[in-house]
N, C-alpha and C positions, 0 to 999 in steps of 0.2 A: 469184894473180892471175885477174882476170875477164874471161873472151872472149864478145861475142855469137856466137852458133849460131843454126841452127832446125831442128823437129824437122819429120820425114815421118813418117805414121804409116802411109802406104803404101794409103792409102782414097783417092787423087784428090784428097783435100780439100787447104784450105792450109797453106801450113807454118804451125808454132806458133814464136812468138820467144821466143826464152829463154837466159839468163846461164848460162855455164859458172863453176865455183869447183870449190877441192881437187880437181884432177886427180892420178892415180895411176896405176899399170901397170895395175890393175884396174878402174879405171872413174874416176864424176867425179861431183860434184853439181850440179843444174841446177835453176836456180829458174826457173819460168814465167813468160813478162810477164800472161798473165789465166789463170785457173783451168780446165781444158779435162779432157773425160775422155782416156785414152790407154790403146793397149794396150799390153798385158804387154812386147813385144818395138816395137821402132822404130828408125829410121835418124836419127842426127844428123848433119844439113847442115853441115860447119866453114866453106865459104868461100863467098862472094858466088856465085860461077860455081855453086855445087853439087857442083864436082868431086871433092870430098873429101870422104866421108861414113864414119861409122862406125855398126857395128850395134850395140845395147845392149838390155839387160832391166833394167827395173825391178826394184830390191831392197826399198825401201821408197819410202814419202810420205808429206808432211805438209803437207797443202794445197796451194800451188803449189810447193814443194820436192820434189825428190825426188834420190835417189841410184841410181846405176844402173851394171852391168856390163859392160865391153866383151864383145863376143862375138866369135868368129872370123868372116872372110870365108865367105860361103858358096862352094860350088865354082863356080858360075856365075861369081860376080863374080869371082875370080881369072882363071879363064880369059879373061873379059874382057880384064881386065889384061896375061895375058899377049900375047893378040890384037893389043891396040893395040899394043904395044912390039915386036911381029915386024915 
């Protein structure tokens, strides 16, 4: 199953469009829409509203394809979720 997503590098730049494929509990394969430099760690924006995001780390890259590992939420992200649900 392929799903559209966007990459947020956290640098205040535009979000990069991509396609997600080969999902697993540990990560996902990404195909970039255009070749771009990426930091080792970034966030995948999984919904159009931007509310659902997952932190990830690049494990390998071959041109516009890369494999990433899911990272745990940062403590401040988890605190914000708890605060919203309170």
